[in-house]
TILO-788298 format. One record per residue (C-alpha): x, y, z. Coordinates in steps of 0.1 Angstrom, whole numbers. Layout:
N
ATOM     u     v     w
ATOM     X     Y     Z
...
# end
This chain:
720
ATOM     u     v     w
ATOM  -205   365   -56
ATOM  -242   369   -49
ATOM  -251   358   -85
ATOM  -230   327   -81
ATOM  -249   317   -49
ATOM  -282   325   -65
ATOM  -274   305   -97
ATOM  -262   276   -75
ATOM  -294   275   -55
ATOM  -315   276   -86
ATOM  -295   248  -101
ATOM  -299   227   -69
ATOM  -336   233   -70
ATOM  -339   222  -106
ATOM  -319   190   -98
ATOM  -345   182   -72
ATOM  -374   186   -96
ATOM  -366   153  -114
ATOM  -343   123  -111
ATOM  -307   135  -114
ATOM  -275   116  -117
ATOM  -248   120   -91
ATOM  -228   149  -103
ATOM  -194   166   -97
ATOM  -194   203   -89
ATOM  -159   220   -90
ATOM  -156   251   -69
ATOM  -124   270   -77
ATOM  -111   302   -62
ATOM   -99   318   -31
ATOM  -104   304     4
ATOM  -131   330    11
ATOM  -149   322   -22
ATOM  -150   285   -16
ATOM  -161   289    20
ATOM  -190   311     8
ATOM  -201   284   -17
ATOM  -199   258    11
ATOM  -221   280    33
ATOM  -246   282     5
ATOM  -246   244     1
ATOM  -251   241    39
ATOM  -284   259    35
ATOM  -296   232    12
ATOM  -279   201    28
ATOM  -281   196    65
ATOM  -249   184    83
ATOM  -265   150    89
ATOM  -263   142    52
ATOM  -230   159    45
ATOM  -194   146    46
ATOM  -164   168    44
ATOM  -130   153    38
ATOM   -99   175    43
ATOM   -92   203    68
ATOM   -75   231    49
ATOM  -107   251    43
ATOM  -127   241    74
ATOM  -111   226   105
ATOM  -138   215   129
ATOM  -154   184   144
ATOM  -175   179   113
ATOM  -145   175    90
ATOM  -125   144    85
ATOM   -87   144    82
ATOM   -76   134    47
ATOM   -54   106    61
ATOM   -85    90    77
ATOM  -103    84    44
ATOM  -106    47    51
ATOM  -131    56    79
ATOM  -156    64    52
ATOM  -160    28    42
ATOM  -197    18    45
ATOM  -210    54    51
ATOM  -234    73    29
ATOM  -241   110    22
ATOM  -261   133    -1
ATOM  -233   160    -2
ATOM  -197   151    -2
ATOM  -171   179    -1
ATOM  -135   172    -9
ATOM  -109   198     2
ATOM   -85   201   -27
ATOM   -66   228    -8
ATOM   -54   201    16
ATOM   -41   177   -11
ATOM   -52   157   -42
ATOM   -51   121   -31
ATOM   -68    97   -56
ATOM   -74    70   -30
ATOM   -91    95    -6
ATOM  -112   110   -34
ATOM  -123    75   -46
ATOM  -132    66   -10
ATOM  -154    98    -8
ATOM  -169    90   -42
ATOM  -183    57   -30
ATOM  -203    74    -2
ATOM  -224    97   -25
ATOM  -259    83   -29
ATOM  -282    84   -59
ATOM  -289   120   -69
ATOM  -262   133   -46
ATOM  -236   159   -52
ATOM  -198   157   -49
ATOM  -180   190   -45
ATOM  -143   195   -50
ATOM  -130   228   -37
ATOM   -96   240   -50
ATOM   -76   271   -58
ATOM   -82   289   -91
ATOM   -79   262  -119
ATOM   -50   281  -135
ATOM   -31   281  -102
ATOM   -39   246   -89
ATOM   -11   228  -106
ATOM    15   250   -90
ATOM    -3   253   -56
ATOM    17   241   -26
ATOM    -5   215    -9
ATOM    -7   213    28
ATOM    -2   176    32
ATOM    21   160     6
ATOM    42   137    28
ATOM    26   106    13
ATOM    46   109   -19
ATOM    75   134   -15
ATOM   108   123     0
ATOM   129   145    24
ATOM   143   175     5
ATOM   118   172   -24
ATOM    91   196   -34
ATOM    65   194   -61
ATOM    67   227   -81
ATOM    43   216  -108
ATOM    17   189  -104
ATOM    12   171  -138
ATOM   -17   151  -122
ATOM   -35   182  -111
ATOM   -29   198  -145
ATOM   -44   168  -162
ATOM   -75   168  -139
ATOM   -80   205  -145
ATOM   -80   198  -183
ATOM  -105   170  -177
ATOM  -128   194  -157
ATOM  -130   217  -187
ATOM  -133   189  -213
ATOM  -161   170  -196
ATOM  -195   185  -203
ATOM  -211   167  -174
ATOM  -190   185  -148
ATOM  -204   216  -132
ATOM  -180   245  -126
ATOM  -182   275  -102
ATOM  -150   295  -108
ATOM  -144   327   -90
ATOM  -147   356  -115
ATOM  -163   335  -142
ATOM  -199   327  -151
ATOM  -209   294  -135
ATOM  -214   264  -157
ATOM  -241   243  -142
ATOM  -254   216  -165
ATOM  -284   194  -155
ATOM  -277   157  -158
ATOM  -311   139  -156
ATOM  -315   102  -156
ATOM  -327    86  -188
ATOM  -363    75  -186
ATOM  -355    38  -192
ATOM  -332    38  -161
ATOM  -361    49  -139
ATOM  -380    17  -147
ATOM  -356   -11  -140
ATOM  -365   -47  -138
ATOM  -370   -47  -101
ATOM  -358   -79   -82
ATOM  -378   -94   -54
ATOM  -372   -80   -19
ATOM  -347   -78    -2
ATOM  -324   -76   -32
ATOM  -314   -42   -46
ATOM  -306   -53   -81
ATOM  -313   -83  -104
ATOM  -276   -88  -104
ATOM  -275   -93   -67
ATOM  -305  -116   -69
ATOM  -289  -137   -96
ATOM  -256  -142   -78
ATOM  -274  -150   -45
ATOM  -294  -177   -61
ATOM  -263  -193   -77
ATOM  -242  -193   -46
ATOM  -270  -199   -20
ATOM  -280  -231   -38
ATOM  -245  -244   -36
ATOM  -236  -233     0
ATOM  -237  -267    15
ATOM  -210  -280    -9
ATOM  -192  -247   -14
ATOM  -154  -248   -16
ATOM  -142  -215   -30
ATOM  -164  -187   -44
ATOM  -152  -152   -54
ATOM  -175  -122   -59
ATOM  -160   -91   -75
ATOM  -174   -57   -83
ATOM  -167   -20   -85
ATOM  -176     0   -55
ATOM  -213     6   -48
ATOM  -226   -26   -63
ATOM  -239   -41   -30
ATOM  -211   -67   -28
ATOM  -207   -66    10
ATOM  -244   -66    16
ATOM  -247   -97    -7
ATOM  -219  -114    14
ATOM  -241  -107    45
ATOM  -272  -122    28
ATOM  -252  -154    20
ATOM  -240  -154    56
ATOM  -277  -153    66
ATOM  -285  -183    43
ATOM  -256  -202    59
ATOM  -272  -196    93
ATOM  -305  -208    80
ATOM  -286  -240    70
ATOM  -274  -243   106
ATOM  -238  -236    95
ATOM  -219  -210   116
ATOM  -201  -181    99
ATOM  -168  -163   105
ATOM  -162  -130    88
ATOM  -127  -115    85
ATOM  -113   -84    68
ATOM   -84   -60    72
ATOM  -106   -33    87
ATOM  -134   -40   112
ATOM  -156   -13    96
ATOM  -159   -35    65
ATOM  -181   -58    84
ATOM  -209   -32    90
ATOM  -224   -37    56
ATOM  -220   -74    58
ATOM  -241   -75    90
ATOM  -267   -53    74
ATOM  -271   -79    46
ATOM  -273  -106    73
ATOM  -303   -89    89
ATOM  -321   -88    55
ATOM  -322  -126    53
ATOM  -325  -132    90
ATOM  -347  -104   104
ATOM  -350  -122   138
ATOM  -312  -122   142
ATOM  -300  -113   178
ATOM  -271   -89   183
ATOM  -248  -102   210
ATOM  -220   -78   205
ATOM  -212   -53   177
ATOM  -191   -81   161
ATOM  -213  -111   169
ATOM  -248  -122   160
ATOM  -269  -153   167
ATOM  -298  -169   148
ATOM  -314  -198   166
ATOM  -281  -204   184
ATOM  -260  -204   152
ATOM  -233  -177   154
ATOM  -220  -153   128
ATOM  -191  -131   140
ATOM  -163  -109   127
ATOM  -127  -116   138
ATOM   -94   -99   129
ATOM   -73  -116   103
ATOM   -48  -130   128
ATOM   -74  -144   152
ATOM   -67  -179   165
ATOM  -102  -191   156
ATOM   -93  -189   119
ATOM   -68  -217   122
ATOM   -94  -245   120
ATOM  -127  -238   103
ATOM  -138  -273    92
ATOM  -174  -266   103
ATOM  -177  -229    94
ATOM  -183  -208    63
ATOM  -154  -183    61
ATOM  -162  -149    45
ATOM  -132  -128    36
ATOM  -143   -93    26
ATOM  -120   -70     5
ATOM   -96   -99     0
ATOM   -73   -77   -22
ATOM   -63   -59     9
ATOM   -46   -90    23
ATOM   -13  -105    14
ATOM   -16  -136    -8
ATOM     3  -159    17
ATOM   -21  -149    44
ATOM   -51  -157    21
ATOM   -36  -191    14
ATOM   -34  -199    51
ATOM   -70  -187    56
ATOM   -83  -207    27
ATOM   -63  -238    36
ATOM   -79  -238    71
ATOM  -115  -236    59
ATOM  -137  -261    43
ATOM  -159  -234    27
ATOM  -147  -199    17
ATOM  -165  -170     2
ATOM  -143  -141    -9
ATOM  -150  -106   -22
ATOM  -129   -78   -36
ATOM  -134   -44   -52
ATOM  -120   -44   -87
ATOM  -110    -7   -85
ATOM  -106     9   -51
ATOM   -83    22   -25
ATOM   -77   -12    -7
ATOM   -58   -27   -37
ATOM   -64   -40   -71
ATOM   -89   -68   -75
ATOM   -75   -75  -110
ATOM   -40   -81   -97
ATOM   -54  -102   -68
ATOM   -72  -125   -92
ATOM   -43  -130  -114
ATOM   -21  -140   -84
ATOM   -47  -160   -65
ATOM   -61  -181   -93
ATOM   -28  -198  -101
ATOM   -25  -209   -65
ATOM   -60  -223   -65
ATOM   -52  -241   -97
ATOM   -23  -258   -80
ATOM   -46  -270   -53
ATOM   -69  -286   -79
ATOM   -97  -265   -64
ATOM  -125  -251   -85
ATOM  -132  -214   -80
ATOM  -167  -201   -88
ATOM  -163  -165   -98
ATOM  -192  -140  -100
ATOM  -193  -103  -109
ATOM  -218   -77   -99
ATOM  -222   -50  -126
ATOM  -253   -29  -116
ATOM  -249    -1   -91
ATOM  -271    -2   -60
ATOM  -268    34   -47
ATOM  -269    52   -80
ATOM  -281    48  -116
ATOM  -263    32  -145
ATOM  -243    56  -167
ATOM  -232    74  -136
ATOM  -212   105  -146
ATOM  -194   108  -113
ATOM  -179    74  -114
ATOM  -171    77  -151
ATOM  -153   109  -146
ATOM  -130    99  -118
ATOM  -122    65  -132
ATOM  -112    82  -165
ATOM   -93   110  -148
ATOM   -73    85  -127
ATOM   -66    61  -156
ATOM   -86    33  -140
ATOM  -105    22  -171
ATOM   -81    -6  -178
ATOM  -106   -27  -197
ATOM   -81   -31  -226
ATOM   -63   -57  -205
ATOM   -85   -87  -199
ATOM   -80  -110  -169
ATOM   -55  -136  -180
ATOM   -62  -173  -182
ATOM   -43  -194  -157
ATOM   -26  -216  -183
ATOM   -22  -191  -210
ATOM     8  -199  -232
ATOM    34  -172  -236
ATOM    36  -152  -268
ATOM    71  -156  -283
ATOM    88  -124  -290
ATOM   123  -114  -302
ATOM   141   -90  -280
ATOM   152   -70  -310
ATOM   115   -62  -316
ATOM   111   -46  -281
ATOM   118    -8  -277
ATOM   128     7  -244
ATOM   120    44  -239
ATOM   117    69  -211
ATOM    83    85  -204
ATOM    77   122  -202
ATOM    57   129  -170
ATOM    38   157  -187
ATOM    21   132  -211
ATOM    22   101  -189
ATOM   -15   100  -179
ATOM   -30   112  -212
ATOM    -9    90  -234
ATOM     1    60  -214
ATOM   -18    62  -181
ATOM   -43    34  -185
ATOM   -18    10  -199
ATOM     9    17  -173
ATOM   -14    17  -143
ATOM   -33   -13  -156
ATOM    -1   -33  -160
ATOM    11   -23  -125
ATOM   -23   -32  -110
ATOM   -21   -66  -126
ATOM    15   -73  -116
ATOM    14   -58   -81
ATOM   -20   -65   -66
ATOM   -20   -38   -40
ATOM   -12   -10   -65
ATOM   -39    17   -61
ATOM   -47    50   -78
ATOM   -23    68   -55
ATOM     5    54   -76
ATOM    -4    80  -102
ATOM     8   108   -80
ATOM    42    91   -76
ATOM    44    84  -113
ATOM    36   120  -123
ATOM    44   144   -95
ATOM    73   129   -75
ATOM   101   150   -89
ATOM   127   122   -87
ATOM   106    93   -99
ATOM   110    82  -136
ATOM    96    55  -157
ATOM   109    33  -185
ATOM    85    13  -208
ATOM    90   -17  -230
ATOM    69   -15  -261
ATOM    61   -41  -288
ATOM    40   -32  -318
ATOM    29     1  -301
ATOM    17   -18  -271
ATOM    33   -14  -236
ATOM    43   -48  -224
ATOM    67   -38  -196
ATOM    72   -10  -171
ATOM   100    -1  -148
ATOM    96    28  -123
ATOM   126    41  -104
ATOM   135    69   -80
ATOM   166    90   -72
ATOM   176    87   -35
ATOM   204   100   -13
ATOM   227   128   -26
ATOM   231   163   -14
ATOM   196   165     0
ATOM   206   141    28
ATOM   239   158    35
ATOM   226   180    64
ATOM   212   149    82
ATOM   237   122    70
ATOM   254   119   104
ATOM   221   115   123
ATOM   209    89    98
ATOM   241    68   100
ATOM   241    69   138
ATOM   204    59   140
ATOM   192    90   157
ATOM   170   102   128
ATOM   150    88   100
ATOM   135   110    73
ATOM   108   105    48
ATOM   117    85    17
ATOM   153    77     6
ATOM   148    41    17
ATOM   180    27     2
ATOM   203    55    12
ATOM   191    54    48
ATOM   192    16    50
ATOM   228    14    38
ATOM   240    43    59
ATOM   225    27    90
ATOM   237    -8    80
ATOM   274     2    80
ATOM   270    32   104
ATOM   287    55    78
ATOM   272    89    66
ATOM   292    85    34
ATOM   265    60    22
ATOM   237    85    29
ATOM   250   111     4
ATOM   258    87   -24
ATOM   234    88   -54
ATOM   211    58   -58
ATOM   183    48   -82
ATOM   158    26   -64
ATOM   136     4   -86
ATOM   101     9   -72
ATOM    82   -13   -96
ATOM    89   -36  -125
ATOM    61   -53  -143
ATOM    57   -74  -175
ATOM    24   -85  -191
ATOM    20  -121  -182
ATOM    20  -135  -217
ATOM    55  -119  -224
ATOM    72  -129  -192
ATOM   103  -151  -190
ATOM   116  -138  -223
ATOM   142  -114  -211
ATOM   121   -82  -212
ATOM   126   -74  -176
ATOM   163   -79  -180
ATOM   163   -55  -210
ATOM   146   -28  -188
ATOM   172   -33  -161
ATOM   201   -33  -185
ATOM   188     0  -200
ATOM   185    15  -165
ATOM   221     4  -157
ATOM   234    21  -188
ATOM   216    53  -179
ATOM   230    51  -144
ATOM   265    50  -156
ATOM   259    80  -179
ATOM   242    99  -150
ATOM   269    93  -125
ATOM   248    72  -102
ATOM   266    52   -76
ATOM   243    22   -72
ATOM   209     8   -81
ATOM   188    -9   -54
ATOM   156   -29   -52
ATOM   135   -42   -24
ATOM   109   -70   -25
ATOM    93   -98    -6
ATOM   121  -125    -7
ATOM   115  -157   -26
ATOM   141  -180   -41
ATOM   129  -172   -76
ATOM   130  -134   -72
ATOM   163  -134   -54
ATOM   179  -156   -82
ATOM   165  -132  -108
ATOM   181  -102   -92
ATOM   214  -120   -87
ATOM   214  -127  -124
ATOM   212   -90  -129
ATOM   244   -86  -108
ATOM   226   -74   -76
ATOM   240   -85   -42
ATOM   219   -89   -11
ATOM   224   -60    14
ATOM   199   -62    42
ATOM   174   -90    52
ATOM   142   -74    66
ATOM   130   -83   100
ATOM    94   -77    90
ATOM    74   -93    63
ATOM    65   -74    32
ATOM    29   -61    34
ATOM    19   -73    -1
ATOM    37  -106    -5
ATOM    38  -118    31
ATOM    75  -126    27
ATOM   104  -111    45
ATOM   117   -81    26
ATOM   152   -81    11
ATOM   172   -51     0
ATOM   196   -58   -29
ATOM   222   -35   -45
ATOM   240   -33   -79
ATOM   272   -13   -75
ATOM   278    12  -103
ATOM   306    34   -92
ATOM   338    28   -71
ATOM   321    47   -43
ATOM   303    15   -36
ATOM   324   -12   -52
ATOM   353    -3   -28
ATOM   330   -12     0
ATOM   314   -44   -15
ATOM   332   -67    10
ATOM   320   -46    40
ATOM   284   -47    27
ATOM   286   -84    22
ATOM   300   -89    57
ATOM   272   -68    72
ATOM   246   -88    53
ATOM   258  -121    67
ATOM   263  -106   101
ATOM   226   -96   101
ATOM   215  -128    85
ATOM   231  -149   113
ATOM   207  -135   139
ATOM   176  -134   116
ATOM   147  -153   131
ATOM   141  -169    97
ATOM   175  -170    81
ATOM   166  -201    62
ATOM   142  -180    41
ATOM   173  -164    25
ATOM   190  -196    15
ATOM   191  -184   -22
ATOM   215  -157   -11
ATOM   253  -162   -12
ATOM   261  -180    21
ATOM   299  -181    18
ATOM   318  -174    50
ATOM   330  -139    58
ATOM   360  -128    79
ATOM   369   -98   100
ATOM   390   -70    85
ATOM   400   -36    98
ATOM   370   -21    80
ATOM   346   -45    96
ATOM   361   -39   130
ATOM   357    -1   125
ATOM   321    -6   114
ATOM   312   -27   145
ATOM   328    -1   168
ATOM   308    27   151
ATOM   276     7   157
ATOM   284     1   193
ATOM   294    37   199
ATOM   261    49   185
ATOM   243    24   207
ATOM   261    35   239
ATOM   253    71   231
ATOM   216    60   227
ATOM   214    72   191
ATOM   210    36   177
ATOM   184    10   188
ATOM   194   -24   201
ATOM   173   -38   173
ATOM   198   -24   148
ATOM   228   -33   169
ATOM   224   -69   180
ATOM   249   -82   154
ATOM   276   -58   167
ATOM   269   -70   203
ATOM   274  -106   191
ATOM   306   -95   175
ATOM   318   -78   207
ATOM   311  -110   227
ATOM   331  -130   203
ATOM   361  -106   204
ATOM   362  -103   242
ATOM   359  -140   247
ATOM   396  -144   237
ATOM   408  -115   259
ATOM   421  -115   295
ATOM   393   -99   316
ATOM   394   -75   345
ATOM   378   -87   377
ATOM   340   -83   376
ATOM   338   -79   339
ATOM   327  -115   333
ATOM   295  -107   351
ATOM   285   -81   325
ATOM   295  -104   296
ATOM   274  -132   310
ATOM   244  -110   311
ATOM   249  -100   274
ATOM   254  -136   265
ATOM   221  -144   282
ATOM   204  -116   263
ATOM   217  -128   229
ATOM   208  -165   235
ATOM   172  -155   245
ATOM   164  -133   215
ATOM   137  -156   203
ATOM   123  -159   238
ATOM   127  -126   255
ATOM   103  -135   283
ATOM   130  -159   297
ATOM   155  -130   300
ATOM   129  -107   315
ATOM   119  -133   341
ATOM   155  -143   350
ATOM   166  -107   357
ATOM   132   -96   371
ATOM   127   -69   344
ATOM    93   -53   337
ATOM    94   -51   299
ATOM   112   -44   267
ATOM   124    -9   276
ATOM   137   -21   310
ATOM   155   -50   293
ATOM   172   -26   268
ATOM   182    -2   295
ATOM   197   -31   315
ATOM   216   -44   284
ATOM   230    -9   278
ATOM   243    -7   314
ATOM   262   -39   309
ATOM   276   -28   275
ATOM   287     6   291
ATOM   305   -13   318
ATOM   324   -34   292
ATOM   332    -2   272
ATOM   348    14   303
ATOM   375   -13   305
ATOM   407     1   291
ATOM   419   -32   277
ATOM   387   -38   258
ATOM   388    -2   245
ATOM   423    -8   232
ATOM   413   -40   215
ATOM   383   -23   199
ATOM   406     5   187
ATOM   427   -21   170
ATOM   458   -15   191
ATOM   483   -42   201
ATOM   481   -44   239
ATOM   504   -74   243
# end
């Protein structure tokens, strides 16, 4: 061990003698070994220049929880330590990667390399469903192979001789063509001149780059130029921390800027401020420059609203990062701009600011996580489709063990282009989630379509099926099984076997030629052979998407009350019944969908769904009673029971009522008629908030349930 520490210190000293690239050091071994190496590094790097992400090895105030990796945005360090004992999360690792400055060191600590693929991580909830465990990580196995293959990666493995290569910067990189102050690169200077000269007449401008290219700082410089032109600036982003680098760039152009608050600055009375994306000031921006940082992190519909309200818009996005895919954002945003007859000026920053060109650290992780998707160019807006015969398309299943090495860049690149918030974390699900599988459509040895699906429900939910159906428990994953069991309040639906389609993507030039339908048809055939009960899919509802899935014989199941994070549309769950275990209940499912839809705040958004009338049957009566029983027992929320309350009010309306019962019914009617304006209900009955209102409603419902006549009606008995 002493020799390892001594060799490491000598290597660090040699790195400081000249200009070194950022470099990756892998420390593999026991907890004790890795902690000793970290202690040696602490002697060379003070805590003020060190960032530690993950808390399995060290758990103190100086370490950051893995799930808080987004907090690293805008920070810098000389030594970045990633705790691989905690978990391997590509998004978190990429976030840490972006903080390492020129000449800095990134250290990944992990178990012995031969054991890491089978090591049970401490935090895996982000990709494993309830009842699942990852016995072998194909992603970690691939990364280990890459560690050994790449000659620019330093290795300190317990029991082995350290491999510590020096990676010095090429002499030509040390004498770059320096731009004038305050610009960090000629790239930054060039784009600034182009955009600043057109700021007064700017409509839409987009700046894209990989991380570390000075993109946010450049946005701040352009904000400063706008203030010099006496035009105020509003900055918005998903995370407030993103504005820190923008404000630093602002100060470079306007050194005399006055800080009013951490989110607001003034230059000669002209304001520049950051506001959250839902701020009311973003509704009318005719006299402002609007800057949207990390636009790929926002839903396209929200971007459309922001851009429609502003006369001048400057957007930026990271092409490869943990916020979302800039490539997919561009291919979905450009067509909308084209329809507005609006010209988009698009600029790209290539040169890194905080490190040298030919950076081995960035190259390694982009390669290891299959992010080098340069084979797939950004599509032209009006590109004509490439005709293809379906008989020439081959549909095959992918072996997870070879997914990254053989198909990784093609599959991830396609998903990033089709689903603009796809990130590198998708790799874990593709390779390591035991019940996720992938089909590909190939044409002339090129992947032109991908369908990823996941097994849900089954025996793994049997111990908790009753709790799920009653609404008293929700477990990780199993989205379809849980949604259906809760919808009909029946544990039978929790233990059926489903395949949920997570992603389906087709290369743009091959769309609308039946390739997606081929992938789905292949999946349906496999489902029959595998004894699957149903196939589900969930997406941001649009007429076009709903019609497509209906053509594939999927029926709407549950309209979402919240809008989909990526599309900005209300989500919709759809189901294709495969076995009699579901087809026997198809009318009940249809009934419950329309029952939920009737109370949806935006039911017109689902007009593409079948709107034929539905009627009560013994099975629907029993379903409503189960829902109300669970609500009375406080297992189920009112949110998931409103349709059953409406049904109850309709049933009792035709019944003779006991004295005093009408009072409770009137209160429930008032509650149901004020769903869109709950303040009216709260004010009328002098209630203090949502919880008080729900408790009050439950009191009324319990009083109705105690009436023997109503109980008999709900039990389906003839009381005449």
